[in-house]
C-alpha positions in Angstrom: 135.0 28.5 46.4 137.5 30.9 47.9 138.7 32.1 44.5 135.0 33.2 43.4 134.9 36.5 42.0 131.9 38.9 42.7 130.7 38.1 39.1 130.3 34.6 39.5 128.5 35.3 42.7 126.3 37.6 41.1 126.0 34.9 38.2 125.1 32.3 40.3 122.9 34.1 42.6 121.2 34.8 38.6 120.8 31.2 38.2 119.7 30.2 41.5 116.8 32.8 41.4 115.9 32.1 37.7 115.8 28.0 38.7 113.4 28.7 41.7 111.6 31.0 39.2 111.2 28.5 36.8 110.1 26.0 39.6 107.5 28.3 41.0 105.9 28.9 37.8 106.1 25.1 37.1 104.6 24.4 40.3 102.1 26.8 40.0 101.1 25.5 36.6 100.7 22.3 38.1 98.6 23.7 40.6 96.1 25.3 38.4 95.5 22.3 35.9 94.8 20.3 39.1 92.6 22.6 40.9 90.3 22.9 37.1 90.4 19.0 37.2 89.2 18.8 40.9 86.2 21.2 40.3 83.6 18.9 39.2 84.3 16.5 42.3 84.1 19.9 44.7 80.5 20.8 43.1 79.2 17.1 43.6 80.8 16.9 47.3 79.4 20.6 47.3 75.4 19.0 45.9 75.6 15.8 48.6 76.2 18.5 51.5 73.2 20.5 51.2 71.1 17.5 49.7 72.1 15.8 53.4 71.5 18.8 55.2 68.3 19.2 53.5 67.2 15.7 54.5 68.6 16.0 58.0 66.8 19.4 58.8 63.1 18.2 56.9 63.6 14.8 59.5 64.1 16.8 62.5 61.4 19.5 61.6 58.7 16.5 60.8 59.9 15.3 64.4 59.4 18.8 66.0 55.8 19.6 64.1 54.6 15.7 65.3 56.0 16.9 69.4 58.2 13.7 69.5 60.4 13.9 72.0 63.8 15.3 71.6 66.9 15.3 73.5 69.4 18.3 73.8 71.9 16.4 71.3 69.7 16.5 68.4 69.1 19.9 69.1 72.1 21.2 69.4 73.1 19.2 66.2 70.1 20.5 64.7 71.3 24.2 65.2 74.8 23.0 63.8 73.2 21.7 60.9 71.3 24.8 59.9 73.8 27.2 60.7 76.4 25.2 58.4 73.8 25.1 55.4 72.7 29.2 55.7 75.8 30.5 56.1 78.7 28.4 54.8 76.3 26.8 51.8 74.5 29.8 51.5 71.2 28.2 50.8 67.9 29.7 52.1 64.5 27.8 50.8 61.9 26.3 52.4 63.7 25.0 55.4 64.5 28.5 56.2 60.7 28.9 56.8 60.0 26.3 58.4 62.7 26.4 60.9 61.6 30.4 61.4 58.2 29.2 62.2 58.8 25.8 64.1 62.5 26.9 66.0 61.6 30.0 66.8 
């Protein structure tokens, strides 16, 4: 190592940079393939999330409409679910109209 010339050091650095770039390119391509193959699963999860939020909110709003006793925890949870439904999932449907009518 002590007898290495400046050219040899430059060649070694060039080789390390090229090797690192190749590894990054391979990992990036692998990530892209993995993301593409996982896309249908992510879509199904999002659909399930939307349906679960709708089910919960419809049930909650029906209880409110009927005058059922609802405790503070249920109310806080309903607000959390509604915020997630509206803001994160970007949904705006009949539930939004019913929420505005009953809760506001």
